[in-house]
C-alpha positions in Angstrom: -21.9 -23.1 -24.5 -25.2 -23.1 -26.4 -25.4 -20.8 -29.4 -21.7 -19.9 -29.4 -19.4 -20.9 -32.2 -16.5 -23.3 -31.5 -14.0 -20.6 -32.3 -15.5 -18.1 -29.9 -15.8 -20.8 -27.2 -12.1 -21.6 -27.7 -11.1 -18.0 -27.4 -13.2 -17.5 -24.2 -11.6 -20.6 -22.7 -8.2 -19.3 -23.5 -8.9 -15.9 -22.1 -10.3 -17.5 -18.9 -7.2 -19.6 -18.5 -5.0 -16.5 -18.9 -7.1 -14.6 -16.3 -6.8 -17.5 -13.9 -3.0 -17.5 -14.4 -2.9 -13.7 -13.7 -5.1 -14.1 -10.6 -2.8 -16.8 -9.3 0.3 -14.7 -9.8 -1.3 -11.7 -8.1 -2.3 -13.9 -5.1 1.3 -15.1 -4.9 2.6 -11.5 -4.8 0.1 -10.6 -2.0 1.3 -13.6 0.0 5.0 -12.9 -0.4 4.9 -9.1 0.1 6.4 -8.5 3.5 4.7 -5.8 5.5 6.2 -3.6 8.2 3.7 -4.2 11.0 2.4 -1.6 13.5 4.9 -2.6 16.2 7.9 -2.3 14.0 6.6 1.1 12.7 6.3 2.4 16.3 9.9 1.4 17.0 11.0 3.0 13.7 9.2 6.2 14.6 11.0 6.3 18.0 14.4 5.7 16.3 13.7 8.4 13.7 13.0 11.0 16.4 16.1 9.9 18.4 18.3 10.2 15.3 16.7 13.7 14.4 17.6 14.9 17.9 21.2 14.0 17.2 21.1 15.9 13.9 20.9 12.8 11.7 18.5 13.1 8.7 17.8 10.2 6.4 17.0 10.3 2.7 13.6 9.2 1.6 15.2 6.3 -0.3 16.5 4.9 3.1 13.1 5.0 4.9 10.6 3.9 2.2 8.6 0.8 2.5 5.4 -0.5 0.9 2.6 -1.9 2.9 -0.4 -0.6 0.9 1.1 2.2 -1.3 2.2 1.6 -4.9 5.8 2.4 -4.2 7.6 3.4 -0.9 5.1 6.1 0.2 4.1 4.3 3.3 7.6 4.5 4.8 8.2 8.0 3.6 4.9 9.3 5.2 5.7 7.4 8.4 9.1 9.0 8.5 7.8 12.5 7.9 5.0 12.2 10.5 7.4 10.6 13.0 9.5 13.8 12.8 6.9 16.5 12.6 4.2 14.8 14.7 0.4 14.8 14.1 -2.5 16.6 15.5 -5.8 15.7 13.8 -4.7 12.5 12.1 -6.9 13.1 9.1 -6.2 12.5 5.4 -7.9 13.2 2.1 -6.8 11.1 -0.8 -8.1 11.7 -4.4 -7.8 8.8 -6.9 -7.7 6.3 -4.1 -9.2 3.4 -6.1 -10.6 0.8 -3.8 -8.6 2.3 -0.9 -6.5 -0.9 -0.4 -3.6 0.3 -2.5 -3.4 3.9 -1.4 -1.1 6.3 0.5 -3.6 6.6 3.3 -4.3 2.9 4.0 -1.2 2.4 6.2 -2.1 5.5 8.2 -5.7 4.3 8.6 -5.0 0.7 9.4 -1.9 1.0 11.6 -2.0 4.4 13.1 -5.7 5.3 13.7 -6.1 8.0 11.1 -9.4 9.0 9.6 -9.6 9.5 5.9 -11.8 10.6 3.1 -10.9 8.4 0.1 -12.3 9.6 -3.3 -12.3 8.0 -6.7 -14.2 8.5 -9.9 
């Protein structure tokens, strides 16, 4: 690089290599994360309602899964809405970032919800 000292050039090269390593690991995580597809979620919802009619309630720890949420919120929200039903299918999420890793993304992409996603 023209006009940049050898020390700074070396540091920039090292940082670039570290970033490439991080991007590679993130891409690997995205490829290996198993998602619960729409069909499986529809079957789960049916089973949840069937179990509720027989008086069987599940703990959130048993129903959680992560498609787009940071933790198990996708599965927990699916369980709740399977039991109580939906009317408007609308969501508002604050601090949604890019929207990809949010609590509303699974509802939008797999269940036809409309959402207002807000971030700073």
